[in-house]
C-alpha positions in Angstrom: -0.1 0.0 -0.1 1.4 4.0 -0.2 1.7 6.0 2.3 3.0 9.9 2.9 6.4 9.7 4.5 8.1 13.0 6.1 11.8 11.2 5.1 13.7 15.0 5.7 12.8 17.7 8.1 13.0 20.3 5.3 9.5 21.6 4.7 7.0 19.7 2.0 9.6 19.1 -0.1 11.0 16.4 2.4 7.5 14.6 2.1 7.5 11.0 -0.2 4.5 9.1 -1.1 6.1 5.4 -0.3 5.3 1.9 -0.7 4.9 0.4 2.7 3.8 -3.3 4.1 -0.2 -2.9 5.0 -0.7 -2.7 8.9 -1.6 -5.5 11.4 -4.3 -4.2 14.1 -2.5 -5.1 17.8 -5.3 -6.2 20.2 -8.1 -3.7 20.7 -7.2 -1.8 17.5 -9.5 -1.4 14.5 -8.0 -1.4 10.4 -9.6 1.7 8.8 -9.4 1.9 5.3 -8.4 6.0 4.1 -10.5 6.9 1.9 -9.9 11.1 2.5 -6.7 12.7 4.5 -6.9 16.4 6.0 -3.9 18.7 5.6 -3.3 20.4 8.9 -1.2 23.2 10.3 0.3 20.1 12.9 1.3 18.2 9.6 3.0 21.4 8.0 5.1 21.7 11.5 5.8 18.3 11.8 7.7 17.9 8.2 10.2 21.2 9.6 10.5 19.3 13.2 8.8 22.6 14.8 6.1 20.3 16.4 5.9 19.7 19.8 5.7 16.0 19.0 8.9 15.0 17.2 8.8 11.3 15.7 12.2 9.8 14.3 12.7 9.9 10.7 11.1 8.3 8.4 7.6 9.0 10.2 3.9 8.6 8.5 2.2 11.9 8.4 -1.7 12.8 9.1 -3.5 13.9 11.8 -7.2 13.7 10.1 -8.8 10.9 8.4 -11.7 9.4 7.3 -12.7 5.9 5.8 -14.7 2.9 6.3 -13.7 0.0 9.0 -11.9 -3.1 7.5 -11.6 -4.8 10.6 -12.7 -4.3 14.6 -12.9 -5.9 17.9 -16.8 -6.1 19.2 -15.5 -4.4 22.0 -14.8 -1.3 20.1 -18.0 -0.5 19.3 -17.4 -0.2 15.4 -17.9 -3.1 12.5 -16.9 -3.7 9.6 -18.3 -1.2 6.6 -18.9 1.5 9.3 -18.5 5.0 7.8 -15.8 6.4 10.5 -13.4 9.8 11.2 -10.2 9.5 12.8 -7.6 11.4 14.7 -4.1 10.9 15.6 -1.4 13.0 16.5 0.4 11.8 13.0 0.3 7.8 11.0 -3.1 8.8 9.1 -1.7 9.1 5.7 -1.9 5.8 4.5 -4.2 3.8 2.4 -4.7 1.4 5.5 -4.3 2.5 9.6 -4.3 0.6 12.7 -6.3 3.1 15.4 -7.4 2.8 18.8 -10.7 2.9 18.9 -10.4 5.6 21.2 -9.4 7.9 18.1 -12.4 6.6 16.4 -16.0 8.4 15.6 -18.9 7.5 13.8 -19.2 9.2 10.5 -23.3 10.0 9.9 -24.0 9.0 6.3 -25.0 12.4 4.9 -21.2 13.4 5.6 -19.1 12.8 2.8 -15.3 11.6 3.1 -14.0 14.7 2.3 -15.3 16.6 5.2 -15.2 13.5 7.2 -11.7 14.3 6.9 -12.0 18.3 7.7 -13.9 17.3 11.0 -11.9 15.9 13.9 -9.0 17.8 14.7 -10.5 21.2 14.2 -13.7 20.7 15.9 -12.5 18.7 18.7 -10.4 21.7 19.3 -12.8 24.3 19.0 -15.3 22.4 21.1 -12.7 22.0 23.8 -11.8 25.7 23.5 -15.0 27.1 23.2 -16.7 24.8 25.9 -14.2 23.7 28.2 -11.8 26.6 28.8 -13.7 29.2 27.5 -17.1 28.4 29.3 -19.5 30.1 26.4 -23.1 30.8 27.1 -25.9 31.4 24.5 -26.1 34.7 23.5 -22.1 35.6 24.0 -20.4 37.3 21.3 -17.4 35.6 19.7 -14.6 37.0 18.0 -12.7 34.4 15.8 -8.7 35.7 14.0 -8.0 33.4 11.3 -11.8 33.1 10.5 -11.6 31.7 6.8 -9.0 28.8 8.1 -9.5 25.4 9.4 -10.0 26.0 12.8 -11.1 29.4 12.4 -14.3 28.1 10.4 -14.6 25.3 12.8 -14.3 27.8 16.3 -17.4 29.4 14.0 -19.3 27.3 13.4 -19.0 25.2 17.0 -20.2 28.8 18.7 -23.1 29.4 16.3 -24.0 25.8 17.6 -24.1 27.0 21.3 -26.3 30.0 20.2 -23.6 32.5 19.9 -22.8 35.3 17.7 -19.7 35.6 15.8 -17.2 38.0 14.2 -14.4 36.8 12.2 -10.9 38.5 11.3 -10.0 38.1 7.6 -7.1 39.6 5.7 -9.2 39.8 2.6 -12.6 40.2 1.6 -12.3 36.9 -0.5 -11.6 35.3 3.0 -14.4 37.6 4.5 -16.9 36.0 2.1 -15.3 32.3 3.0 -16.0 33.2 6.8 -19.5 34.1 6.5 -20.3 31.2 4.6 -19.0 29.3 7.0 -21.5 31.0 9.5 -20.2 34.6 10.7 -22.3 36.8 11.5 -20.4 39.4 10.6 -16.3 40.1 9.6 -14.0 42.6 9.9 -10.6 43.7 8.1 -7.5 42.6 10.3 -6.0 45.7 9.5 -7.9 48.2 12.2 -10.3 45.2 13.5 -10.2 46.9 16.7 -12.6 49.9 15.5 -14.7 47.6 13.4 -15.5 45.2 16.9 -16.3 48.4 18.8 -18.8 49.7 16.3 -20.2 45.8 16.2 -21.2 45.7 19.2 -21.6 49.3 20.3 -18.4 49.8 22.1 -19.3 46.8 24.6 -16.7 44.5 23.2 -16.9 40.8 23.0 -17.1 38.0 25.5 -14.6 35.6 23.7 -11.7 36.1 21.4 -10.4 33.0 19.3 -6.7 33.6 18.5 -5.0 30.8 16.0 -2.5 33.7 14.6 -0.3 35.2 17.9 1.8 38.2 17.1 0.4 41.4 18.6 -2.5 40.6 20.9 -3.0 44.1 22.4 -5.7 44.9 20.1 -7.0 41.4 21.0 -7.1 42.4 24.7 -8.9 45.8 23.7 -11.7 44.1 22.0 -13.0 42.2 25.3 -15.8 43.0 27.3 -15.3 43.1 31.2 -15.0 39.6 32.5 -14.0 38.3 28.3 -11.4 35.4 27.7 -8.9 35.3 25.4 -8.1 31.9 24.1 -4.9 31.0 22.7 -4.7 27.9 19.8 -1.7 28.8 18.1 0.7 31.3 16.5 0.2 30.8 12.8 1.9 33.8 12.4 5.1 32.2 14.0 5.3 35.3 16.6 4.4 34.1 20.7 2.3 37.0 22.2 3.5 38.5 25.4 0.7 40.1 28.0 1.3 43.2 30.0 -1.1 41.6 32.9 -2.0 44.7 34.3 -4.6 45.2 31.0 -6.1 42.2 32.4 -6.4 43.5 35.7 -8.1 46.5 34.8 -10.4 45.4 32.4 -11.2 41.7 35.0 -10.6 39.8 31.6 -8.6 36.5 31.2 -5.7 34.9 29.3 -6.4 31.3 28.8 -4.1 28.3 26.8 -6.1 26.1 24.6 -4.1 22.5 24.6 -6.4 20.2 23.5 -4.2 17.0 22.7 -2.7 17.8 25.9 -5.6 17.2 27.7 -7.7 14.7 25.7 -4.6 12.0 25.8 -4.9 12.2 29.6 -8.5 12.0 30.2 -9.9 8.1 28.5 -12.9 9.2 26.6 -12.7 12.6 26.5 -12.7 12.7 22.3 -15.2 10.2 22.5 -17.8 12.5 24.7 -16.7 15.8 23.1 -18.0 14.0 19.4 -21.2 12.9 20.9 -21.5 16.8 21.9 -20.9 17.9 18.2 -22.7 15.2 16.6 -26.4 17.1 16.9 -24.3 19.9 15.2 -23.3 18.1 12.5 -26.9 16.5 12.0 -28.5 20.0 12.1 -26.1 21.3 9.7 -24.4 23.9 11.7 -21.3 22.5 11.5 -20.3 21.7 8.1 -16.8 21.9 7.9 -15.8 23.9 4.2 -13.5 22.0 1.9 -11.2 24.2 -0.1 -8.8 22.1 -2.1 -8.6 18.5 -3.2 -4.8 17.0 -4.0 -4.2 13.3 -5.4 -2.2 11.7 -3.1 0.9 12.3 -5.5 0.4 16.0 -5.2 0.6 15.9 -0.9 3.9 17.9 -1.2 1.5 20.8 -2.9 -1.1 20.5 -0.6 1.4 21.4 2.4 3.2 24.2 0.0 0.0 25.8 -0.5 -0.9 25.9 3.5 2.9 27.0 4.0 2.4 29.9 1.3 -1.4 31.0 3.4 -3.6 29.9 0.1 -5.4 27.5 1.8 -9.1 28.7 2.6 -11.0 26.1 5.1 -9.6 22.6 5.0 -7.7 21.1 2.6 -8.2 17.5 1.7 -6.0 14.4 -0.4 -7.9 11.7 -2.0 -6.9 8.6 -1.5 -10.0 6.5 -2.8 
């Protein structure tokens, strides 16, 4: 079978599609035939050796994927032929994958494999950020940076699923259209977004800011209403921000780190419970991941390059079947 391997830590150029033996399921594991593979920011970071997980070379890339169960132990709750979405730290980029049941989720029949591969990491992260770390309540207002990307659109849709108003921060009008199509109630351009937020909220500010970008967060903090929460999900800008904590004191606001993977790995059953929380949103259509470009397996390097060069809108997907 074919698999996506990182053979050198030089970015997308260090990725190759290679022939490898088919996996054998260990005790308790499922075998999943992969139809679609999501392309994620951690994938790109892993190709450079810049992610917190640093597997030994060569290793199989791939965080999000969707497909059908080939083989499953009875106690897993799955059976051959079931449609599933899956999430791993890495290793999902192969035609067949052995995976623990903890990381396998039932995929409704109405959801395509492309969209299934766009769901797990981004939407589980967004759900953890907004519900567990952000304490989001119905009727609150959420400001989302990077609102046209995979995690940004996921955050918009999950926030809408919880009954929040959403404002997306984007860099271009094209990306504003993507964010609105994903469900954003309003959008503002990144340059000068603070003035736009104040106008949209009548000067009161937002309750939650979802920041996947990093960089200078001063205006994000200024955007918060009293008791507001700034959720730090990542640093796609490449710059880790610093915060003057006197601003938190004066506004009674919080900065909260969101490390979904670290938390989920320590609490058995947590991801499955999250998925159960998301399923009604998926079935109602409020969660409907926007798939951007699709690629063949041989073009995985191009998919990663497009992400690296900020050409990605929504979630990119590689089709294996």
